[in-house]
C-alpha positions as CSV (number, residue, x, y, z in Angstrom):
1,X,-7.9,13.6,17.5
2,X,-11.6,13.8,18.3
3,X,-12.1,10.0,18.3
4,X,-10.9,9.5,14.8
5,X,-10.6,5.9,13.7
6,X,-7.6,4.4,11.9
7,X,-10.0,2.5,9.7
8,X,-11.3,5.8,8.4
9,X,-7.8,6.9,7.4
10,X,-7.2,3.6,5.8
11,X,-10.4,3.9,3.7
12,X,-9.4,7.3,2.5
13,X,-5.8,6.1,1.6
14,X,-7.0,3.0,-0.3
15,X,-9.8,5.0,-2.1
16,X,-7.2,7.7,-3.1
17,X,-5.1,5.0,-4.7
18,X,-7.9,3.0,-6.4
19,X,-10.4,5.9,-7.2
20,X,-13.1,3.3,-7.2
21,X,-15.3,2.4,-4.2
22,X,-15.8,-1.2,-5.3
23,X,-12.1,-1.9,-5.7
24,X,-11.3,-0.1,-2.4
25,X,-13.8,-2.3,-0.7
26,X,-12.2,-5.4,-2.2
27,X,-8.7,-4.3,-1.0
28,X,-10.1,-3.6,2.5
29,X,-12.3,-6.8,2.6
30,X,-15.4,-4.7,3.3
31,X,-18.4,-3.7,1.3
32,X,-18.6,-0.7,-1.0
33,X,-21.1,0.9,1.3
34,X,-18.8,0.5,4.3
35,X,-16.1,2.4,2.4
36,X,-18.6,5.2,1.8
37,X,-19.6,5.2,5.4
38,X,-16.0,5.5,6.6
39,X,-15.3,8.3,4.2
40,X,-18.4,10.3,5.2
41,X,-17.4,9.9,8.9
42,X,-13.9,11.2,8.1
43,X,-15.2,14.1,6.0
44,X,-17.5,15.0,8.9
45,X,-14.5,15.2,11.3
46,X,-12.4,17.2,8.7
47,X,-15.3,19.5,8.0
48,X,-15.0,19.4,4.2
49,X,-15.3,17.1,1.2
50,X,-12.3,15.0,0.5
51,X,-13.7,13.2,-2.6
52,X,-15.9,14.1,-5.4
53,X,-17.9,11.2,-6.7
54,X,-20.3,10.9,-9.6
55,X,-21.9,7.9,-11.3
56,X,-18.9,8.0,-13.7
57,X,-15.8,8.7,-11.7
58,X,-14.2,9.4,-8.3
59,X,-11.6,12.0,-7.8
60,X,-10.0,13.8,-4.9
61,X,-11.0,17.4,-4.1
62,X,-8.2,20.0,-3.7
63,X,-8.7,19.5,0.1
64,X,-8.4,15.7,-0.4
65,X,-5.2,16.1,-2.4
66,X,-3.6,18.2,0.4
67,X,-4.8,15.8,3.0
68,X,-3.4,12.9,1.1
69,X,0.0,14.6,0.8
70,X,0.2,15.1,4.6
71,X,-1.4,11.9,5.7
72,X,0.5,9.4,3.6
73,X,3.9,9.9,5.3
74,X,2.4,10.2,8.7
75,X,0.5,6.9,8.3
76,X,3.5,5.1,6.9
77,X,5.5,6.3,9.9
78,X,2.8,5.1,12.3
79,X,2.7,1.7,10.6
80,X,6.6,1.5,10.7
81,X,6.6,2.3,14.4
82,X,4.1,-0.5,15.1
83,X,6.1,-3.0,12.9
84,X,9.3,-2.0,14.7
85,X,7.7,-2.6,18.1
86,X,6.4,-6.0,17.0
87,X,9.9,-6.9,15.7
88,X,11.5,-5.8,19.0
89,X,9.0,-7.8,21.0
90,X,9.5,-10.9,18.9
91,X,13.3,-11.0,18.7
92,X,14.5,-14.3,17.2
93,X,12.2,-16.6,19.2
94,X,8.5,-16.9,19.2
95,X,6.3,-18.2,16.4
96,X,6.7,-17.5,12.6
97,X,3.4,-18.0,10.7
98,X,4.2,-19.0,7.1
99,X,1.5,-19.5,4.4
100,X,1.8,-21.7,1.4
101,X,-0.3,-22.5,-1.6
102,X,-0.9,-26.1,-2.8
103,X,1.9,-28.1,-1.4
104,X,5.2,-27.7,0.4
105,X,7.7,-28.4,-2.3
106,X,11.3,-29.7,-1.8
107,X,12.8,-26.2,-1.8
108,X,10.4,-24.8,0.7
109,X,11.0,-27.9,2.9
110,X,14.8,-27.3,2.7
111,X,14.3,-23.7,3.6
112,X,12.2,-24.6,6.6
113,X,14.9,-27.1,7.8
114,X,17.6,-24.4,7.4
115,X,15.5,-21.9,9.4
116,X,14.9,-24.5,12.1
117,X,18.6,-25.1,12.4
118,X,19.5,-21.4,12.6
119,X,16.6,-20.5,15.0
120,X,16.0,-23.5,17.2
121,X,14.0,-21.4,19.7
122,X,11.5,-20.4,17.1
123,X,8.4,-22.3,16.1
124,X,6.9,-22.3,12.6
125,X,3.2,-22.5,11.9
126,X,2.4,-23.6,8.3
127,X,-1.0,-22.4,7.0
128,X,-2.4,-23.3,3.6
129,X,-3.4,-20.2,1.7
130,X,-6.4,-20.5,-0.6
131,X,-5.8,-20.0,-4.3
132,X,-8.6,-17.5,-4.3
133,X,-7.0,-15.3,-1.7
134,X,-3.2,-15.3,-2.0
135,X,-2.6,-11.9,-0.3
136,X,-5.6,-11.5,2.1
137,X,-4.1,-13.5,5.1
138,X,-1.0,-11.3,5.0
139,X,-3.1,-8.1,4.9
140,X,-5.3,-9.3,7.7
141,X,-2.3,-10.0,9.9
142,X,-3.0,-13.7,10.0
143,X,0.5,-14.5,8.6
144,X,4.0,-13.1,8.8
145,X,5.0,-14.2,5.4
146,X,3.6,-16.4,2.6
147,X,4.9,-18.4,-0.3
148,X,2.6,-17.8,-3.3
149,X,2.6,-18.2,-7.0
150,X,3.8,-15.4,-9.1
151,X,3.2,-12.8,-10.4
152,X,3.0,-10.4,-7.4
153,X,2.2,-6.7,-8.2
154,X,0.9,-5.4,-4.8
155,X,2.1,-2.0,-3.7
156,X,1.8,-2.8,0.0
157,X,3.6,-6.2,-0.2
158,X,7.3,-6.9,-0.6
159,X,8.5,-9.8,-2.8
160,X,11.6,-11.9,-2.5
161,X,13.3,-14.2,-2.9
162,X,11.8,-16.0,-5.9
163,X,12.4,-19.7,-6.4
164,X,11.0,-23.0,-7.7
165,X,10.8,-22.0,-11.3
166,X,9.3,-25.0,-13.1
167,X,7.7,-26.0,-16.3
168,X,3.9,-26.2,-16.2
169,X,1.6,-29.2,-16.6
170,X,-2.1,-29.6,-17.3
171,X,-4.2,-31.7,-15.0
172,X,-7.1,-33.3,-16.9
173,X,-9.4,-36.2,-16.4
174,X,-7.9,-39.6,-17.2
175,X,-10.6,-40.0,-19.7
176,X,-9.8,-36.8,-21.6
177,X,-8.2,-37.1,-25.0
178,X,-5.2,-35.1,-23.8
179,X,-4.5,-37.8,-21.1
180,X,-2.8,-40.0,-23.7
181,X,-0.5,-37.3,-25.0
182,X,3.2,-37.2,-24.0
183,X,3.0,-33.4,-24.0
184,X,0.9,-30.5,-25.1
185,X,1.8,-27.2,-26.7
186,X,0.4,-23.9,-25.2
187,X,-1.7,-23.6,-28.4
188,X,-3.6,-26.8,-27.4
189,X,-5.1,-25.0,-24.4
190,X,-7.5,-23.4,-26.9
191,X,-9.2,-26.8,-27.3
192,X,-10.3,-27.4,-23.7
193,X,-11.9,-25.3,-20.9
194,X,-9.3,-24.1,-18.4
195,X,-10.2,-24.1,-14.7
196,X,-9.7,-20.7,-13.2
197,X,-9.5,-19.1,-9.7
198,X,-12.2,-17.2,-7.9
199,X,-12.0,-13.6,-6.5
200,X,-10.8,-11.9,-4.3
201,X,-7.5,-12.9,-6.0
202,X,-6.5,-10.0,-8.2
203,X,-7.6,-10.2,-11.9
204,X,-4.0,-10.1,-13.1
205,X,-3.0,-13.0,-10.9
206,X,-6.0,-15.1,-11.9
207,X,-5.2,-14.5,-15.6
208,X,-1.7,-15.7,-15.0
209,X,-2.9,-19.0,-13.5
210,X,-5.5,-19.5,-16.2
211,X,-4.6,-17.5,-19.4
212,X,-7.4,-16.2,-21.5
213,X,-5.4,-16.6,-24.7
214,X,-2.7,-18.8,-26.0
215,X,0.7,-17.2,-26.9
216,X,-0.5,-17.3,-30.5
217,X,-3.6,-15.3,-29.7
218,X,-6.2,-18.1,-29.7
219,X,-8.9,-17.7,-27.1
220,X,-8.9,-20.3,-24.3
221,X,-12.4,-21.4,-23.1
222,X,-13.1,-20.5,-19.5
223,X,-14.0,-23.3,-17.3
224,X,-15.3,-23.2,-13.7
225,X,-13.6,-21.2,-11.0
226,X,-12.4,-22.6,-7.8
227,X,-11.2,-21.5,-4.4
228,X,-8.7,-24.2,-3.6
229,X,-6.3,-26.6,-5.4
230,X,-8.3,-29.6,-4.2
231,X,-11.5,-28.2,-5.8
232,X,-9.6,-27.7,-9.0
233,X,-8.2,-31.2,-9.1
234,X,-11.7,-32.6,-8.3
235,X,-13.3,-30.7,-11.2
236,X,-10.4,-31.9,-13.5
237,X,-11.1,-35.5,-12.5
238,X,-14.8,-35.0,-13.2
239,X,-14.0,-33.8,-16.7
240,X,-15.0,-30.2,-16.1
241,X,-11.8,-28.7,-17.6
242,X,-8.0,-28.7,-17.3
243,X,-6.0,-27.0,-14.6
244,X,-2.5,-25.6,-14.9
245,X,0.0,-26.7,-12.2
246,X,3.7,-26.6,-11.7
247,X,5.7,-29.8,-12.2
248,X,6.3,-30.4,-8.5
249,X,2.6,-30.1,-7.5
250,X,1.7,-32.5,-10.4
251,X,4.3,-34.9,-9.1
252,X,2.9,-34.7,-5.6
253,X,-0.6,-35.6,-6.8
254,X,0.5,-38.2,-9.4
255,X,-1.1,-41.0,-7.5
256,X,-4.6,-39.8,-8.3
257,X,-5.8,-42.4,-10.9
258,X,-8.7,-40.2,-12.0
259,X,-6.3,-37.3,-13.1
260,X,-3.6,-37.3,-15.8
261,X,-0.8,-34.7,-15.6
262,X,0.5,-33.7,-19.1
263,X,3.5,-31.4,-19.6
264,X,2.8,-28.2,-21.5
265,X,5.5,-26.5,-23.6
266,X,5.5,-22.8,-24.7
267,X,4.2,-21.3,-21.5
268,X,6.3,-19.2,-19.0
269,X,7.6,-21.3,-16.1
270,X,5.6,-21.3,-12.9
271,X,7.5,-19.7,-10.0
272,X,7.0,-19.1,-6.3
273,X,7.9,-16.1,-4.2
274,X,8.1,-15.2,-0.6
275,X,5.8,-12.3,0.2
276,X,5.5,-10.1,3.3
277,X,4.1,-6.7,4.2
278,X,6.2,-3.9,2.9
279,X,8.2,-2.0,5.5
280,X,10.7,-3.1,8.2
281,X,10.6,-6.9,8.5
282,X,10.5,-8.7,11.9
283,X,13.8,-10.5,12.7
284,X,12.1,-13.9,12.2
285,X,10.8,-13.0,8.8
286,X,14.3,-11.7,7.8
287,X,15.9,-14.9,8.9
288,X,13.4,-17.0,7.1
289,X,13.9,-15.0,3.9
290,X,17.6,-15.6,4.3
291,X,17.1,-19.3,4.7
292,X,14.9,-19.4,1.6
293,X,17.7,-17.6,-0.4
294,X,20.5,-19.7,1.0
295,X,18.6,-22.9,0.1
296,X,18.5,-22.0,-3.6
297,X,20.3,-24.6,-5.7
């Protein structure tokens, strides 16, 4: 194949989906210029332009459309073959790398215990996933599966099961006027800055964790953005804004005297989901997903 690199094909496939060099770079965790470099190299090997790009838009050429139609299934088959080989090599022993956000709640702890009982020869590595990068560790191959906050709308990731649906709370400084309230309504969020999450977390996911408007349409002031839960709680304690958390995470941190956790009504419940790369799952991932499902109350 004349020394062609898989990364060049990946750059073309991602760009064909995003039709934007900046977003393609974010999805691949490389710079926009690196995407351009990979595309130019691929076009040189092909001998023709695959993408027309102007200052206003990016679109595939007729040659690019045909190449995409033929490359997509071939690339998916190649990835499936690699995933199948990994699954066969792992069997039901080895190490399962599971990511989590924030804290390991009771349901996840029950699922881990269930998995350990069913797969005593398997080891589990628990890795905290930053709020600002919920899907990156999976895409980079650092994890086999991850438990993340919903929503999940990633084409290359599979979601399920979903669990731990809980009411939301607002973490604020113990000196904040909200701290003395028994509960808040979603409309009250318009009266205090809301701590958000940094990129590269997708924009839709960040908006879900820190809504820009109340259900009634009132704008919610934007507070500082953070990479981790601990950063958010520290800023809340310092009076820089409020941070939305699920009830179990609030309960876990209830001992922090500088922070008050106030229930919020009128918002959709928080929920967690098990996420893995789309395609054939390794046996350990399948067994862990089954343990999560079987541990549902």
